[in-house]
C-alpha positions in Angstrom: 38.5 96.3 89.9 40.0 93.1 88.5 39.1 89.6 89.5 42.7 88.3 89.1 45.8 90.3 89.5 49.4 89.2 89.7 52.0 90.0 92.4 54.0 91.8 89.7 51.0 94.1 89.0 50.5 94.8 92.7 54.2 95.8 92.9 53.8 98.1 89.9 50.7 99.7 91.5 52.5 100.2 94.8 55.3 101.9 92.9 52.8 104.2 91.2 51.1 105.0 94.5 54.5 105.8 96.0 54.8 108.7 93.6 51.8 110.3 95.3 52.1 108.9 98.9 54.9 107.8 101.2 56.0 104.1 101.0 54.0 101.9 103.3 55.9 100.7 106.4 53.8 97.5 106.5 51.6 95.6 104.1 48.7 93.7 105.6 47.0 91.2 103.3 44.6 88.3 103.3 47.4 86.0 102.2 46.1 85.8 98.6 48.5 84.4 96.1 49.3 87.9 94.8 50.6 88.9 98.2 52.6 85.7 98.8 54.4 86.0 95.4 58.1 86.5 95.0 57.4 89.9 93.3 55.7 91.3 96.4 58.2 89.7 98.8 61.0 91.3 96.7 59.2 94.7 96.6 58.7 94.6 100.4 62.3 93.8 101.0 63.6 96.4 98.5 61.3 99.1 100.1 61.9 98.1 103.7 58.3 97.2 104.3 57.1 94.4 106.6 
């Protein structure tokens, strides 16, 4: 567990998890900065996730 992670790292981890599981249809977050970042918004758009 890290205390500070970037949106880009979250996107990389989601890509890694996608190799094991299906893509999420929706991402629910606490609106932390990593989930409001351009990297996550781009990832969600590119992967058709809300």
